[in-house]
C-alpha positions as CSV (number, residue, x, y, z in Angstrom):
1,M,8.5,-6.0,-10.8
2,E,11.9,-6.3,-9.2
3,V,14.0,-3.2,-8.5
4,D,17.8,-3.6,-8.5
5,S,18.6,-0.2,-7.2
6,I,17.4,3.5,-6.9
7,I,19.6,6.5,-7.1
8,I,18.2,10.0,-6.2
9,L,20.1,13.2,-6.7
10,K,18.6,16.6,-5.6
11,R,19.5,20.1,-6.7
12,T,18.2,23.1,-4.7
13,F,17.8,26.6,-6.1
14,S,17.4,29.7,-4.0
15,D,15.0,32.5,-4.4
16,L,16.9,35.3,-6.2
17,G,14.1,37.8,-6.7
18,K,13.4,38.5,-10.4
19,L,16.3,36.2,-11.5
20,Q,15.2,32.8,-10.1
21,Q,12.4,31.3,-8.0
22,S,13.1,28.9,-5.2
23,M,12.7,25.3,-6.2
24,D,14.1,21.8,-6.0
25,L,14.8,19.4,-8.9
26,Q,15.1,15.8,-8.1
27,Y,16.7,13.4,-10.6
28,Q,16.0,9.7,-10.0
29,M,17.2,6.4,-11.7
30,V,15.5,3.1,-10.9
31,V,17.1,0.0,-12.4
32,K,14.2,-2.5,-13.2
33,S,14.1,-5.8,-15.0
34,K,12.5,-4.0,-18.1
35,G,15.1,-1.3,-18.3
36,I,16.2,1.9,-16.5
37,E,13.5,4.3,-15.4
38,F,14.6,8.0,-15.2
39,C,12.3,10.3,-13.3
40,V,12.6,14.1,-12.8
41,S,10.6,16.0,-10.2
42,K,10.1,19.7,-9.9
43,I,9.1,20.9,-6.4
44,Q,8.0,24.5,-6.2
45,N,5.6,26.4,-4.0
46,G,4.5,23.2,-2.3
47,K,3.5,21.6,-5.6
48,Q,5.4,18.6,-7.2
49,E,5.4,17.6,-10.9
50,T,7.0,14.4,-11.8
51,E,7.7,12.8,-15.3
52,C,9.3,9.4,-15.9
53,H,10.7,7.6,-19.0
54,V,12.1,4.0,-19.3
55,V,15.1,3.3,-21.4
56,C,15.9,-0.3,-22.5
57,N,19.4,-1.6,-23.5
58,L,21.3,0.7,-21.2
59,S,23.8,-0.5,-18.7
60,K,23.6,0.5,-15.0
61,Q,26.9,2.4,-15.4
62,E,25.7,4.3,-18.5
63,G,22.5,5.1,-16.6
64,K,24.5,6.5,-13.7
65,Q,26.6,8.7,-16.1
66,I,23.3,10.1,-17.7
67,L,21.8,10.7,-14.2
68,S,25.0,12.5,-13.1
69,F,25.2,14.7,-16.3
70,M,21.5,15.8,-15.8
71,H,22.1,16.6,-12.1
72,E,25.5,18.3,-12.6
73,N,24.1,20.5,-15.5
74,S,20.8,21.2,-13.8
75,I,18.8,20.1,-16.8
76,P,15.4,21.8,-16.6
77,F,12.3,19.9,-15.9
78,E,10.6,21.2,-19.1
79,S,13.3,19.7,-21.4
80,W,14.9,16.8,-19.6
81,K,13.3,14.1,-21.8
82,D,14.8,15.7,-25.0
83,V,18.2,15.8,-23.3
84,L,17.8,12.2,-22.2
85,R,17.1,11.1,-25.7
86,E,20.3,12.8,-26.9
87,L,22.4,11.4,-24.2
88,V,21.3,7.8,-24.8
89,F,22.8,8.0,-28.2
90,L,26.2,9.3,-26.8
91,V,26.9,6.6,-24.2
């Protein structure tokens, strides 16, 4: 499987006591021959969770816009796939 390009954007959250725990969210886009694969990873307390989803019929530019939106808006790990489905219809 050929990979055209990989883009990784990372968002770091500080420990704010009861308001927020320390963690990193990593948003990744991999352009492949079968489509664009989006992955989001949550790294917290030394543990990493990663989920991926492939979207077909999406241009590289549209993929970059979606990836940037998710990163800039700190889309949570728990709901990123729902947001991705909505964004695909908007671009």
